[in-house]
BALOBA-1460 file (C-alpha; in Angstrom, 3 decimals):
// residues 236
<rec num="1" residu="m" x="12.693" y="23.373" z="21.224"/>
<rec num="2" residu="a" x="16.160" y="23.512" z="19.690"/>
<rec num="3" residu="s" x="16.792" y="21.891" z="16.314"/>
<rec num="4" residu="t" x="16.896" y="18.092" z="16.528"/>
<rec num="5" residu="s" x="17.822" y="17.314" z="12.915"/>
<rec num="6" residu="a" x="21.286" y="16.038" z="13.875"/>
<rec num="7" residu="h" x="20.354" y="14.618" z="17.278"/>
<rec num="8" residu="p" x="21.788" y="11.149" z="18.117"/>
<rec num="9" residu="i" x="18.265" y="9.772" z="18.548"/>
<rec num="10" residu="f" x="18.043" y="9.449" z="14.770"/>
<rec num="11" residu="y" x="21.276" y="7.469" z="14.555"/>
<rec num="12" residu="s" x="20.104" y="5.152" z="17.338"/>
<rec num="13" residu="t" x="16.679" y="4.790" z="15.735"/>
<rec num="14" residu="f" x="18.188" y="4.013" z="12.333"/>
<rec num="15" residu="h" x="20.412" y="1.308" z="13.804"/>
<rec num="16" residu="g" x="17.806" y="-0.242" z="16.098"/>
<rec num="17" residu="q" x="19.297" y="0.802" z="19.436"/>
<rec num="18" residu="a" x="16.035" y="0.634" z="21.389"/>
<rec num="19" residu="e" x="17.530" y="0.954" z="24.869"/>
<rec num="20" residu="r" x="19.505" y="4.017" z="23.857"/>
<rec num="21" residu="v" x="16.405" y="5.607" z="22.319"/>
<rec num="22" residu="a" x="14.488" y="4.979" z="25.555"/>
<rec num="23" residu="e" x="17.266" y="6.625" z="27.565"/>
<rec num="24" residu="m" x="17.264" y="9.716" z="25.368"/>
<rec num="25" residu="l" x="13.478" y="10.043" z="25.562"/>
<rec num="26" residu="a" x="13.586" y="9.733" z="29.338"/>
<rec num="27" residu="f" x="16.068" y="12.612" z="29.439"/>
<rec num="28" residu="d" x="14.187" y="14.750" z="26.881"/>
<rec num="29" residu="p" x="10.609" y="13.630" z="26.017"/>
<rec num="30" residu="t" x="10.273" y="16.354" z="23.354"/>
<rec num="31" residu="l" x="12.611" y="14.361" z="21.106"/>
<rec num="32" residu="i" x="9.664" y="12.157" z="20.207"/>
<rec num="33" residu="d" x="8.400" y="14.927" z="17.910"/>
<rec num="34" residu="g" x="11.816" y="15.882" z="16.551"/>
<rec num="35" residu="r" x="12.590" y="16.015" z="12.842"/>
<rec num="36" residu="n" x="15.727" y="14.909" z="11.059"/>
<rec num="37" residu="a" x="17.247" y="16.656" z="8.036"/>
<rec num="38" residu="k" x="14.585" y="15.063" z="5.803"/>
<rec num="39" residu="g" x="11.776" y="16.216" z="8.060"/>
<rec num="40" residu="l" x="11.063" y="12.740" z="9.434"/>
<rec num="41" residu="t" x="10.153" y="11.894" z="13.007"/>
<rec num="42" residu="p" x="11.929" y="9.089" z="14.876"/>
<rec num="43" residu="l" x="8.894" y="6.838" z="14.365"/>
<rec num="44" residu="q" x="8.910" y="7.432" z="10.625"/>
<rec num="45" residu="v" x="12.588" y="6.527" z="10.518"/>
<rec num="46" residu="a" x="11.967" y="3.390" z="12.585"/>
<rec num="47" residu="a" x="9.072" y="2.392" z="10.339"/>
<rec num="48" residu="s" x="11.128" y="2.892" z="7.202"/>
<rec num="49" residu="r" x="13.986" y="0.804" z="8.583"/>
<rec num="50" residu="g" x="11.781" y="-1.914" z="10.070"/>
<rec num="51" residu="q" x="13.165" y="-1.311" z="13.560"/>
<rec num="52" residu="c" x="10.272" y="-2.778" z="15.565"/>
<rec num="53" residu="a" x="11.908" y="-2.646" z="18.993"/>
<rec num="54" residu="v" x="12.596" y="1.055" z="18.574"/>
<rec num="55" residu="a" x="9.121" y="1.687" z="17.194"/>
<rec num="56" residu="r" x="7.562" y="0.000" z="20.195"/>
<rec num="57" residu="v" x="9.568" y="2.258" z="22.527"/>
<rec num="58" residu="l" x="8.452" y="5.314" z="20.570"/>
<rec num="59" residu="v" x="4.787" y="4.348" z="20.400"/>
<rec num="60" residu="e" x="4.646" y="3.504" z="24.092"/>
<rec num="61" residu="a" x="6.201" y="6.887" z="24.797"/>
<rec num="62" residu="g" x="3.395" y="8.585" z="22.888"/>
<rec num="63" residu="a" x="4.624" y="8.905" z="19.294"/>
<rec num="64" residu="g" x="1.774" y="9.582" z="16.893"/>
<rec num="65" residu="v" x="1.179" y="6.627" z="14.591"/>
<rec num="66" residu="s" x="-0.610" y="8.878" z="12.103"/>
<rec num="67" residu="a" x="1.825" y="11.795" z="12.088"/>
<rec num="68" residu="r" x="2.762" y="12.952" z="8.595"/>
<rec num="69" residu="s" x="5.870" y="14.937" z="7.757"/>
<rec num="70" residu="g" x="8.916" y="14.907" z="5.540"/>
<rec num="71" residu="l" x="9.318" y="15.275" z="1.804"/>
<rec num="72" residu="a" x="6.890" y="12.470" z="0.960"/>
<rec num="73" residu="d" x="4.413" y="13.450" z="3.693"/>
<rec num="74" residu="w" x="3.935" y="9.779" z="4.543"/>
<rec num="75" residu="p" x="2.734" y="8.529" z="7.934"/>
<rec num="76" residu="p" x="4.771" y="5.716" z="9.535"/>
<rec num="77" residu="l" x="2.466" y="2.993" z="8.193"/>
<rec num="78" residu="v" x="3.065" y="4.036" z="4.589"/>
<rec num="79" residu="w" x="6.830" y="3.918" z="5.119"/>
<rec num="80" residu="a" x="6.553" y="0.406" z="6.557"/>
<rec num="81" residu="c" x="4.267" y="-0.747" z="3.742"/>
<rec num="82" residu="y" x="6.443" y="0.684" z="1.000"/>
<rec num="83" residu="r" x="9.504" y="-1.053" z="2.450"/>
<rec num="84" residu="g" x="7.631" y="-4.306" z="3.022"/>
<rec num="85" residu="h" x="8.272" y="-4.557" z="6.759"/>
<rec num="86" residu="l" x="5.432" y="-6.915" z="7.710"/>
<rec num="87" residu="e" x="6.126" y="-7.028" z="11.450"/>
<rec num="88" residu="m" x="6.319" y="-3.244" z="11.583"/>
<rec num="89" residu="v" x="3.002" y="-3.006" z="9.753"/>
<rec num="90" residu="k" x="1.470" y="-5.365" z="12.325"/>
<rec num="91" residu="l" x="2.845" y="-3.286" z="15.188"/>
<rec num="92" residu="l" x="1.520" y="-0.005" z="13.816"/>
<rec num="93" residu="l" x="-1.905" y="-1.455" z="13.055"/>
<rec num="94" residu="e" x="-2.073" y="-2.915" z="16.560"/>
<rec num="95" residu="h" x="-1.474" y="0.581" z="17.920"/>
<rec num="96" residu="g" x="-4.250" y="2.143" z="15.894"/>
<rec num="97" residu="a" x="-2.589" y="3.296" z="12.685"/>
<rec num="98" residu="p" x="-5.389" y="3.789" z="10.129"/>
<rec num="99" residu="a" x="-5.045" y="1.851" z="6.879"/>
<rec num="100" residu="s" x="-7.483" y="3.733" z="4.661"/>
<rec num="101" residu="e" x="-6.866" y="5.752" z="1.524"/>
<rec num="102" residu="a" x="-7.566" y="8.941" z="3.469"/>
<rec num="103" residu="h" x="-4.533" y="8.211" z="5.652"/>
<rec num="104" residu="g" x="-1.901" y="7.918" z="2.952"/>
<rec num="105" residu="n" x="-3.290" y="4.919" z="1.057"/>
<rec num="106" residu="p" x="-0.696" y="2.453" z="2.409"/>
<rec num="107" residu="i" x="-1.979" y="-0.485" z="0.354"/>
<rec num="108" residu="h" x="-1.174" y="1.392" z="-2.846"/>
<rec num="109" residu="y" x="2.509" y="1.556" z="-1.911"/>
<rec num="110" residu="a" x="2.624" y="-2.014" z="-0.635"/>
<rec num="111" residu="g" x="0.915" y="-3.219" z="-3.784"/>
<rec num="112" residu="q" x="3.126" y="-1.449" z="-6.282"/>
<rec num="113" residu="q" x="6.147" y="-3.039" z="-4.573"/>
<rec num="114" residu="r" x="4.384" y="-6.441" z="-4.650"/>
<rec num="115" residu="h" x="4.501" y="-6.931" z="-0.885"/>
<rec num="116" residu="k" x="1.719" y="-9.507" z="-0.937"/>
<rec num="117" residu="e" x="1.567" y="-10.423" z="2.748"/>
<rec num="118" residu="v" x="1.468" y="-6.753" z="3.694"/>
<rec num="119" residu="c" x="-1.403" y="-6.183" z="1.269"/>
<rec num="120" residu="r" x="-3.352" y="-9.116" z="2.691"/>
<rec num="121" residu="l" x="-2.906" y="-7.808" z="6.209"/>
<rec num="122" residu="l" x="-4.049" y="-4.330" z="5.187"/>
<rec num="123" residu="v" x="-7.122" y="-5.770" z="3.490"/>
<rec num="124" residu="e" x="-7.973" y="-7.572" z="6.741"/>
<rec num="125" residu="h" x="-7.842" y="-4.172" z="8.437"/>
<rec num="126" residu="g" x="-10.275" y="-2.591" z="6.002"/>
<rec num="127" residu="a" x="-7.805" y="-0.813" z="3.731"/>
<rec num="128" residu="v" x="-10.021" y="-1.059" z="0.652"/>
<rec num="129" residu="d" x="-13.484" y="-1.184" z="2.200"/>
<rec num="130" residu="d" x="-14.091" y="2.531" z="1.758"/>
<rec num="131" residu="l" x="-13.312" y="2.346" z="-1.973"/>
<rec num="132" residu="v" x="-16.682" y="0.834" z="-2.909"/>
<rec num="133" residu="d" x="-20.297" y="1.042" z="-1.808"/>
<rec num="134" residu="d" x="-20.758" y="-0.589" z="1.592"/>
<rec num="135" residu="s" x="-24.041" y="-2.130" z="0.473"/>
<rec num="136" residu="d" x="-22.473" y="-4.054" z="-2.418"/>
<rec num="137" residu="v" x="-21.074" y="-7.088" z="-0.627"/>
<rec num="138" residu="e" x="-19.938" y="-8.990" z="-3.727"/>
<rec num="139" residu="l" x="-18.111" y="-5.974" z="-5.153"/>
<rec num="140" residu="r" x="-16.314" y="-5.383" z="-1.880"/>
<rec num="141" residu="q" x="-15.286" y="-9.052" z="-1.782"/>
<rec num="142" residu="l" x="-13.950" y="-8.716" z="-5.326"/>
<rec num="143" residu="f" x="-11.856" y="-5.659" z="-4.519"/>
<rec num="144" residu="r" x="-10.559" y="-7.326" z="-1.368"/>
<rec num="145" residu="a" x="-9.500" y="-10.367" z="-3.369"/>
<rec num="146" residu="a" x="-7.835" y="-8.295" z="-6.080"/>
<rec num="147" residu="y" x="-5.874" y="-6.205" z="-3.601"/>
<rec num="148" residu="s" x="-4.875" y="-9.410" z="-1.785"/>
<rec num="149" residu="f" x="-3.273" y="-10.900" z="-4.918"/>
<rec num="150" residu="d" x="-5.871" y="-13.672" z="-4.679"/>
<rec num="151" residu="s" x="-6.418" y="-14.510" z="-8.352"/>
<rec num="152" residu="l" x="-8.308" y="-17.728" z="-7.562"/>
<rec num="153" residu="r" x="-10.895" y="-15.837" z="-5.507"/>
<rec num="154" residu="v" x="-11.165" y="-13.156" z="-8.208"/>
<rec num="155" residu="d" x="-11.836" y="-15.899" z="-10.755"/>
<rec num="156" residu="e" x="-14.453" y="-17.478" z="-8.516"/>
<rec num="157" residu="l" x="-16.307" y="-14.211" z="-7.938"/>
<rec num="158" residu="l" x="-16.284" y="-13.227" z="-11.608"/>
<rec num="159" residu="t" x="-17.492" y="-16.668" z="-12.634"/>
<rec num="160" residu="s" x="-20.426" y="-16.097" z="-10.280"/>
<rec num="161" residu="d" x="-21.085" y="-12.553" z="-11.539"/>
<rec num="162" residu="p" x="-19.293" y="-11.670" z="-14.803"/>
<rec num="163" residu="d" x="-20.823" y="-8.196" z="-14.877"/>
<rec num="164" residu="l" x="-18.487" y="-7.092" z="-12.084"/>
<rec num="165" residu="v" x="-15.353" y="-7.347" z="-14.233"/>
<rec num="166" residu="d" x="-15.242" y="-3.673" z="-15.223"/>
<rec num="167" residu="s" x="-16.417" y="-2.278" z="-11.903"/>
<rec num="168" residu="v" x="-14.608" y="0.819" z="-10.680"/>
<rec num="169" residu="d" x="-13.982" y="2.231" z="-7.225"/>
<rec num="170" residu="r" x="-14.998" y="5.653" z="-5.938"/>
<rec num="171" residu="n" x="-11.985" y="7.152" z="-7.739"/>
<rec num="172" residu="g" x="-12.815" y="5.654" z="-11.116"/>
<rec num="173" residu="r" x="-10.105" y="2.990" z="-10.933"/>
<rec num="174" residu="g" x="-10.952" y="-0.465" z="-12.208"/>
<rec num="175" residu="l" x="-9.733" y="-3.824" z="-10.968"/>
<rec num="176" residu="l" x="-7.503" y="-4.200" z="-14.004"/>
<rec num="177" residu="h" x="-5.888" y="-0.828" z="-13.310"/>
<rec num="178" residu="e" x="-4.917" y="-1.879" z="-9.806"/>
<rec num="179" residu="a" x="-3.770" y="-5.375" z="-10.759"/>
<rec num="180" residu="c" x="-1.542" y="-3.787" z="-13.402"/>
<rec num="181" residu="a" x="-0.163" y="-1.214" z="-10.975"/>
<rec num="182" residu="h" x="0.655" y="-4.059" z="-8.580"/>
<rec num="183" residu="g" x="2.301" y="-6.239" z="-11.199"/>
<rec num="184" residu="d" x="-0.132" y="-9.028" z="-10.328"/>
<rec num="185" residu="i" x="0.149" y="-10.983" z="-13.562"/>
<rec num="186" residu="k" x="-2.099" y="-13.847" z="-12.383"/>
<rec num="187" residu="t" x="-4.991" y="-11.529" z="-11.565"/>
<rec num="188" residu="v" x="-4.401" y="-9.557" z="-14.771"/>
<rec num="189" residu="r" x="-4.767" y="-12.747" z="-16.799"/>
<rec num="190" residu="v" x="-7.917" y="-13.739" z="-14.915"/>
<rec num="191" residu="l" x="-9.490" y="-10.332" z="-15.516"/>
<rec num="192" residu="l" x="-8.615" y="-10.359" z="-19.216"/>
<rec num="193" residu="r" x="-9.983" y="-13.884" z="-19.582"/>
<rec num="194" residu="h" x="-13.264" y="-12.663" z="-18.066"/>
<rec num="195" residu="g" x="-13.431" y="-9.853" z="-20.600"/>
<rec num="196" residu="a" x="-12.039" y="-6.870" z="-18.690"/>
<rec num="197" residu="d" x="-11.812" y="-3.748" z="-20.842"/>
<rec num="198" residu="a" x="-8.080" y="-3.054" z="-21.217"/>
<rec num="199" residu="s" x="-8.804" y="0.315" z="-22.830"/>
<rec num="200" residu="l" x="-10.722" y="1.633" z="-19.826"/>
<rec num="201" residu="v" x="-9.484" y="5.073" z="-18.742"/>
<rec num="202" residu="d" x="-9.472" y="5.988" z="-15.054"/>
<rec num="203" residu="a" x="-10.112" y="9.399" z="-13.479"/>
<rec num="204" residu="r" x="-6.497" y="10.391" z="-14.176"/>
<rec num="205" residu="g" x="-6.766" y="9.541" z="-17.851"/>
<rec num="206" residu="q" x="-4.674" y="6.387" z="-17.518"/>
<rec num="207" residu="t" x="-5.260" y="2.955" z="-19.024"/>
<rec num="208" residu="p" x="-4.186" y="-0.308" z="-17.378"/>
<rec num="209" residu="l" x="-1.179" y="-0.328" z="-19.718"/>
<rec num="210" residu="d" x="-0.213" y="3.136" z="-18.497"/>
<rec num="211" residu="r" x="-0.302" y="1.913" z="-14.907"/>
<rec num="212" residu="a" x="1.780" y="-1.184" z="-15.642"/>
<rec num="213" residu="t" x="4.295" y="0.829" z="-17.637"/>
<rec num="214" residu="s" x="4.719" y="3.551" z="-15.021"/>
<rec num="215" residu="h" x="5.435" y="0.934" z="-12.358"/>
<rec num="216" residu="r" x="7.773" y="-1.024" z="-14.665"/>
<rec num="217" residu="h" x="5.905" y="-4.303" z="-14.491"/>
<rec num="218" residu="r" x="7.259" y="-5.759" z="-17.728"/>
<rec num="219" residu="a" x="5.438" y="-9.082" z="-17.609"/>
<rec num="220" residu="v" x="2.111" y="-7.293" z="-17.261"/>
<rec num="221" residu="v" x="2.979" y="-4.875" z="-20.067"/>
<rec num="222" residu="a" x="3.782" y="-7.843" z="-22.321"/>
<rec num="223" residu="a" x="0.523" y="-9.588" z="-21.399"/>
<rec num="224" residu="l" x="-1.525" y="-6.483" z="-22.167"/>
<rec num="225" residu="k" x="0.166" y="-5.970" z="-25.526"/>
<rec num="226" residu="t" x="-0.390" y="-9.613" z="-26.453"/>
<rec num="227" residu="h" x="-4.040" y="-9.285" z="-25.449"/>
<rec num="228" residu="a" x="-4.404" y="-6.139" z="-27.562"/>
<rec num="229" residu="k" x="-3.058" y="-7.969" z="-30.630"/>
<rec num="230" residu="q" x="-5.444" y="-10.850" z="-30.054"/>
<rec num="231" residu="v" x="-8.407" y="-8.483" z="-29.776"/>
<rec num="232" residu="a" x="-7.340" y="-6.649" z="-32.931"/>
<rec num="233" residu="s" x="-6.882" y="-9.872" z="-34.887"/>
<rec num="234" residu="p" x="-9.237" y="-12.518" z="-33.440"/>
<rec num="235" residu="a" x="-8.613" y="-16.084" z="-34.522"/>
<rec num="236" residu="g" x="-10.806" y="-17.255" z="-37.330"/>
């Protein structure tokens, strides 16, 4: 197949011209697997731009919802999650796009951008279920709540079982690490109030403060530093 990097299908995809995209695919079905100058397929471009009508045309024509290419090597679902395109995320999930960590970890990118509704939808589709032991129902509920920005549910579960506060997932990441990476100040405060260890180091050698700092969540950074001072100099 000849190079498609400058083909008009990418312009039409970018600008949401669904009928034009359908016409071009009818004339040349191989365009569905074309790559633009950044190595992205039409479906990846549509997902990134939130162009649902175009994405539906592409998926119905056989575009792979799990295809990974381009500089970031992200599948379409990760692009949609990172950009916060909720309706696009729904469309891709409905067409079988996997939401697990093994398929690009889309909830990580939605979370760090604080796309709460996207995160909740991903949790409903099992995005974090493979991070913890299937047999530990309470722990799985806790991780689901934390990834859903549901601080009230996190508080409820930790009140019931305080020992879960410093639990880690299969990758050594704790709840506080993820809440900090997501800038979820309410959940961070709940975890600290329940005694979460703010000095805990994950498998990458990072503390919760490192995660908050790297993602530029200033309110969380301030809360962690205030907590550290209080621990160092307890009242009374």
